[in-house]
N, C-alpha and C positions, 0 to 999 in steps of 0.2 A: 503494500500499499504506499502510495506516494504521500508526502506530508505537505507539498506545496504544488499547486497546479496554476498555470497561466492560461487564461482564456480572453482573447481580444484585448490584450494589454492590461488586464486585471489579474492580480495575484490573489489566490485563495490559499490560506495556510491553515492546516488542521491543527488546532490548539488542543482539543480534546475530543472525545467521542461526541460531544454535544455542541462544540463551539469552533467556528471557522472565522479567522480574521481576514479582512479584505483590504487590499491596498492597491493604489495606482501610482506609478512613478515614485514609490516609496512613501506616499502619503496615505494615511488611514482613511478609508471610506466608511468602515463600520464593521460590525460583527454579524454573523448569522448563527442563530441557535438552530442547529440541524436536527432532523428526524432520522431515524434508522433508514439507511439506504441513500440518504442525500449525498453523502461524501462520494459514494460509488458513482452516482450520477455526474457529479462534478468532474471526478477523475475520467469518466467516459466522454467528457466534452460538452455536457449540458451547461449552458450559460445562464446562471441564476438571474443576472441582471436583464438580459434580453427576454427571458421568460417571465419577468416581473414577480420573482419570488418575494416573499416577505421575510423579514429577519427573525421571525419567531416572537416578536412583541408588537407586531402590527404595522411596521414600517415597510413600504415597498422599496425594493433595492433600486438604486439609480447610480449611474456613472459619476455623479456629482457628490454622492454620499447620502447617508440617511441617519436617522435617529439623533 
C-alpha cells in the first residue's frame, strides 16, 4: 500500500486508516476523514476533488481548499 498518491497535481498522504492529508504545491488544502475502501480508490486513481467528495465533516473538496 502506498502512503502518498499524486492525482492531477494534488498530493494525498495517508496519515492513518481514517485520515488523509491533502496538499498542492506543498500547501495544505485540508484533510479527508475516509471510510473503509476510500484509500484504495485513491490509490487506483479516483480523484476525490473532481468527484466532489466531502471531507467527512460536511465540506466539499475543492482545489482551493476546504474547511
